C-alpha positions as CSV (number, residue, x, y, z in Angstrom):
1,X,-13.2,32.2,-7.9
2,X,-13.4,28.5,-7.0
3,X,-16.9,28.3,-8.5
4,X,-15.7,30.0,-11.7
5,X,-12.8,27.5,-12.0
6,X,-15.2,24.5,-11.3
7,X,-17.6,25.8,-14.0
8,X,-14.7,26.2,-16.5
9,X,-13.4,22.7,-15.7
10,X,-16.9,21.2,-16.2
11,X,-17.2,22.9,-19.6
12,X,-13.7,22.0,-20.8
13,X,-12.9,18.8,-18.9
14,X,-12.9,16.6,-22.0
15,X,-10.2,18.8,-23.5
16,X,-8.0,18.5,-20.4
17,X,-8.4,14.7,-20.2
18,X,-7.8,14.3,-24.0
19,X,-4.7,16.5,-23.8
20,X,-3.3,14.4,-20.9
21,X,-4.0,11.2,-22.8
22,X,-2.2,12.7,-25.8
23,X,0.8,13.5,-23.7
24,X,0.9,10.0,-22.3
25,X,0.6,8.4,-25.7
26,X,3.3,10.7,-27.2
27,X,5.7,9.9,-24.3
28,X,5.2,6.2,-24.7
29,X,5.6,6.5,-28.5
30,X,8.9,8.5,-28.0
31,X,10.1,5.9,-25.5
32,X,9.5,3.1,-28.0
33,X,11.2,5.0,-30.8
34,X,14.2,5.6,-28.5
35,X,14.3,1.9,-27.7
36,X,14.2,0.9,-31.4
37,X,16.9,3.4,-32.4
38,X,19.3,3.0,-29.5
39,X,18.4,-0.7,-28.8
40,X,18.5,0.1,-25.0
41,X,16.4,2.0,-22.5
42,X,19.5,3.8,-21.2
43,X,19.4,7.6,-21.6
44,X,15.7,8.0,-21.6
45,X,14.0,9.6,-18.6
46,X,10.5,8.3,-17.9
47,X,9.8,10.9,-15.2
48,X,7.6,12.9,-17.6
49,X,5.5,9.7,-18.2
50,X,5.1,9.1,-14.5
51,X,4.0,12.7,-13.8
52,X,1.6,12.9,-16.8
53,X,0.1,9.4,-16.2
54,X,-0.5,10.4,-12.6
55,X,-2.3,13.6,-13.7
56,X,-4.3,11.6,-16.2
57,X,-5.4,9.1,-13.6
58,X,-6.5,12.0,-11.3
59,X,-8.4,13.6,-14.1
60,X,-10.1,10.4,-15.1
61,X,-11.1,9.6,-11.4
62,X,-12.5,13.1,-11.0
63,X,-14.5,12.7,-14.3
64,X,-15.9,9.4,-13.1
65,X,-16.8,10.9,-9.7
66,X,-18.5,13.8,-11.4
67,X,-20.5,11.6,-13.7
68,X,-21.6,9.4,-10.8
69,X,-22.6,12.4,-8.8
70,X,-24.7,13.7,-11.7
71,X,-26.7,10.5,-11.9
């Protein structure tokens, strides 16, 4: 099963990385809109940004490692 998951990730890794980048960009955009409307950072939880950015960094590092290993 691990080999099937690895093959699936190799085929669709760009979609996962792009989706995570989209989530990070959307969260930053929503934070900036909140700051413009409310004129304060109070009341906005950045925990989703921390979690999503962490997952994006892991996915990008894995992608770089896989590309380096392929060459």
